C-alpha positions in Angstrom: 9.4 -21.2 -220.4 5.9 -19.4 -219.4 6.3 -16.4 -217.4 5.8 -16.3 -213.7 6.2 -14.2 -210.8 9.8 -13.8 -210.0 10.1 -13.0 -206.2 13.9 -13.0 -205.1 16.4 -13.2 -207.7 19.8 -15.2 -207.2 21.5 -12.0 -206.9 19.5 -10.4 -204.2 19.4 -13.8 -202.4 23.1 -13.8 -202.3 23.4 -10.5 -201.0 20.9 -11.0 -198.3 22.7 -14.2 -197.3 25.9 -12.3 -197.0 24.4 -9.8 -194.7 22.7 -12.3 -192.5 26.3 -14.2 -192.1 27.9 -11.0 -191.4 25.1 -10.0 -188.7 25.2 -13.5 -187.0 29.1 -13.5 -186.9 28.9 -10.2 -185.2 26.5 -11.8 -182.7 23.7 -9.4 -183.5 19.9 -9.9 -183.4 17.8 -8.8 -186.3 16.1 -6.3 -184.2 19.3 -4.6 -183.0 20.4 -4.0 -186.7 17.0 -2.8 -187.6 17.0 -0.4 -184.8 20.5 0.9 -185.9 19.1 1.4 -189.6 16.0 3.0 -188.1 14.1 0.5 -190.1 11.4 -2.1 -188.8 12.5 -5.7 -188.2 10.4 -6.9 -191.4 12.4 -4.6 -193.7 15.5 -5.9 -192.5 14.3 -9.5 -192.8 13.3 -8.7 -196.4 16.9 -7.4 -197.1 18.4 -10.7 -195.7 15.9 -13.1 -197.6 16.5 -11.0 -200.8 12.8 -10.2 -201.3 13.6 -6.4 -201.1 16.9 -5.2 -202.5 19.0 -3.1 -199.9 20.2 0.4 -201.3 23.6 1.6 -200.9 23.4 3.9 -197.8 21.8 1.3 -195.7 24.3 -1.4 -197.0 27.1 1.1 -196.0 25.6 1.6 -192.7 25.3 -2.0 -192.0 28.9 -2.9 -192.9 30.1 -0.2 -190.6 27.9 -1.7 -187.8 29.2 -5.0 -188.5 32.8 -3.9 -188.4 33.7 -4.6 -192.1 36.8 -2.7 -192.8 38.2 -4.9 -195.6 38.1 -2.5 -198.6 37.9 -5.4 -201.1 34.9 -7.2 -199.3 33.2 -3.9 -199.0 33.6 -3.4 -202.7 32.4 -6.6 -203.8 29.3 -6.3 -201.8 28.7 -2.9 -203.2 29.3 -4.3 -206.7 26.8 -7.0 -206.0 24.3 -4.5 -204.5 24.6 -2.6 -207.7 23.8 -5.7 -209.6 20.7 -6.3 -207.6 19.3 -2.9 -208.6 20.7 -2.6 -212.3 18.5 -3.8 -215.0 20.2 -6.0 -217.6 19.2 -6.1 -221.1 17.7 -9.4 -220.2 15.2 -8.0 -217.7 13.2 -6.9 -220.8 12.3 -10.2 -221.1 11.1 -10.9 -217.9 7.3 -10.9 -218.8 7.9 -13.5 -221.4 9.8 -16.1 -219.4 10.0 -17.5 -216.1 12.3 -15.7 -213.3 14.5 -18.8 -213.2 15.6 -18.1 -216.8 16.3 -14.6 -216.1 18.5 -15.7 -213.3 20.2 -18.1 -215.7 21.1 -15.4 -218.3 22.1 -13.3 -215.4 24.7 -16.0 -214.3 25.8 -16.3 -218.2 26.7 -12.7 -218.0 28.7 -12.8 -214.7 30.4 -16.1 -215.4 34.2 -16.4 -215.8 33.8 -19.8 -217.1 30.7 -21.9 -218.3 30.9 -25.5 -218.5 27.9 -27.4 -220.0 27.4 -31.2 -220.6 24.7 -31.7 -223.4 22.9 -35.0 -223.6 20.1 -34.3 -225.7 20.7 -31.1 -227.7 23.3 -28.7 -228.9 23.7 -25.8 -225.8 21.7 -22.8 -226.4 24.7 -20.5 -226.6 25.9 -22.7 -229.8 22.7 -23.2 -231.5 22.3 -21.7 -235.1 18.7 -19.7 -235.4 17.1 -22.4 -237.3 18.0 -25.2 -234.9 17.2 -23.0 -231.9 13.5 -22.3 -233.4 13.0 -26.1 -233.8 14.2 -26.8 -230.3 11.9 -24.1 -228.8 8.9 -25.4 -230.8 9.7 -29.0 -229.6 9.7 -28.0 -225.8 6.8 -25.7 -226.0 4.3 -27.0 -228.6 1.4 -25.0 -227.1 2.9 -21.7 -227.4 1.8 -19.0 -229.7 3.7 -17.6 -232.4 4.5 -14.5 -230.5 6.0 -16.4 -227.5 8.3 -18.4 -229.7 9.4 -15.2 -231.4 10.3 -13.6 -227.9 12.1 -16.8 -226.7 14.0 -17.3 -229.7 15.0 -13.5 -229.6 16.3 -13.9 -226.3 18.3 -16.9 -227.0 19.9 -15.3 -230.0 20.7 -12.2 -227.7 22.2 -14.3 -225.0 24.9 -15.8 -227.8 26.4 -12.2 -228.1 28.2 -13.0 -224.8 30.8 -15.2 -226.8 31.4 -12.4 -229.1 31.9 -9.7 -226.3 35.2 -8.0 -225.7 35.7 -9.9 -222.6 33.9 -13.3 -223.2 33.8 -16.1 -220.5 35.8 -19.4 -220.9 33.3 -21.8 -222.4 33.4 -25.7 -222.4 31.2 -28.2 -223.7 31.0 -31.9 -223.6 28.3 -33.2 -226.2 27.3 -36.7 -226.1 27.5 -38.1 -229.5 23.9 -38.6 -229.5 23.7 -34.8 -229.8 25.3 -34.9 -233.1 23.0 -37.7 -234.6 19.6 -36.8 -233.1 17.6 -34.9 -236.0 16.3 -31.5 -235.0 14.5 -30.0 -238.1 15.8 -30.9 -241.5 19.0 -32.3 -242.5 20.1 -29.2 -243.8 19.5 -27.6 -240.4 21.6 -30.3 -238.9 24.3 -29.8 -241.4 24.5 -25.8 -240.7 24.5 -26.6 -236.7 27.3 -29.0 -236.8 29.5 -26.6 -238.9 28.8 -23.9 -236.5 30.1 -26.3 -233.7 33.2 -26.8 -235.6 33.5 -23.2 -236.1 33.1 -22.4 -232.5 35.5 -25.3 -231.7 38.4 -23.4 -233.5 38.0 -20.3 -231.4 40.2 -19.7 -228.7 38.8 -19.8 -225.0 36.3 -22.4 -226.4 36.7 -26.2 -225.6 34.1 -28.6 -227.3 34.4 -32.2 -227.0 32.4 -35.1 -228.0 31.7 -38.1 -225.7 31.6 -41.0 -228.1 29.3 -44.1 -227.8 32.2 -46.4 -227.6 33.3 -44.5 -224.3 31.2 -46.7 -222.5 28.6 -45.4 -219.8 29.3 -42.0 -218.9 30.2 -41.0 -215.5 26.4 -39.9 -214.7 23.2 -40.8 -216.4 21.3 -37.9 -215.0 21.4 -36.0 -218.2 22.3 -32.2 -219.4 23.6 -29.8 -216.5 25.6 -26.7 -216.8 28.3 -25.0 -214.1 29.1 -21.3 -213.8 32.2 -20.1 -212.2 31.6 -16.7 -210.8 33.9 -14.0 -209.2 33.7 -13.5 -205.4 31.7 -13.2 -203.2 29.4 -15.0 -205.6 29.2 -18.9 -205.1 29.8 -21.4 -207.7 26.6 -22.5 -209.4 25.3 -25.5 -211.1 22.2 -25.8 -213.0 19.9 -28.4 -214.4 16.5 -28.2 -216.0 13.5 -30.4 -215.4 9.7 -30.5 -216.8 9.0 -29.0 -213.1 11.4 -26.2 -213.6 15.1 -25.1 -213.0 17.4 -26.6 -210.0 20.2 -24.3 -208.9 22.8 -25.7 -206.8 25.3 -23.6 -204.8 28.9 -24.4 -203.8 30.1 -26.4 -202.0 27.3 -28.8 -203.3 28.5 -28.3 -206.6 31.2 -30.4 -206.1 29.6 -33.5 -207.5 28.8 -31.7 -210.8 32.4 -30.7 -211.1 33.7 -34.1 -210.4 31.3 -35.6 -212.9 32.3 -32.9 -215.7 35.9 -34.0 -215.0 35.0 -37.7 -215.5 33.1 -36.9 -218.7 36.1 -35.0 -219.9 38.4 -37.9 -219.3 36.1 -40.2 -221.5 35.6 -37.6 -224.3 37.6 -37.4 -227.6 40.4 -34.6 -227.7 39.6 -31.2 -229.0 41.0 -32.0 -232.2 39.4 -35.4 -232.4 36.1 -34.0 -231.4 36.2 -31.3 -234.1 36.9 -33.9 -236.8 34.1 -36.1 -235.6 31.6 -33.1 -235.7 32.5 -32.5 -239.4 32.4 -36.1 -240.3 28.9 -36.5 -238.9 27.9 -33.2 -240.9 29.0 -35.1 -243.9 26.8 -37.8 -243.2 23.8 -35.7 -242.9 24.3 -34.6 -246.7 
């Protein structure tokens, strides 16, 4: 989770990609569009690669140049441009964590539906403060107390999205091992599992357990998440490795959605999952 130079964000990359596609569909060269804007080619290239965010007047001029009259499309691109420039609450943590995590938090903030398959630990949005602190310490055992405090603060702040006025749909499949793997003390595990049961009772939240006796899961690659985003943003899948985060955009997300559906078919029902979670909580007593 150590901080690193951010470079282009997902949001600026996506806007730049849209602009490049529109220019190429118009059959225009980069130099022609740059001349129209009275910008140098390098500046327009940075717009299209996402390394420099485009301001609204230049965006408006380019959309006029490319003949984009569809009001809905123009508004979506203007909204994305606003997102590129706007600082969210999470940007206050940009110096404390990697840029990929800031992108991840932004995806959470924009998603209409978040799906996650958890193979090792409880998903971050569902963790109790005590459980989250144990997980952070395990993953970053060389971190200072100050770093752990900031990372923990960010994780707790992220959870507010599930209590917002318009929360996203949230679906989680938990491998049964997640319920049985001890993170911290038995008391921490009991509190965590009870919280899971509380979340499972909420409307718009679907938590299911993939039991051991279901056999081999549809995929053995481990934890992953998928984000359904509003147009014109792509659907995004995410998985974390020790070498860093990996983001995959549609249409290459199809394998993630298919795997998730196959996991769902093997998992317990919502009712049976809640009962299994509470049963394991009793076993921890």
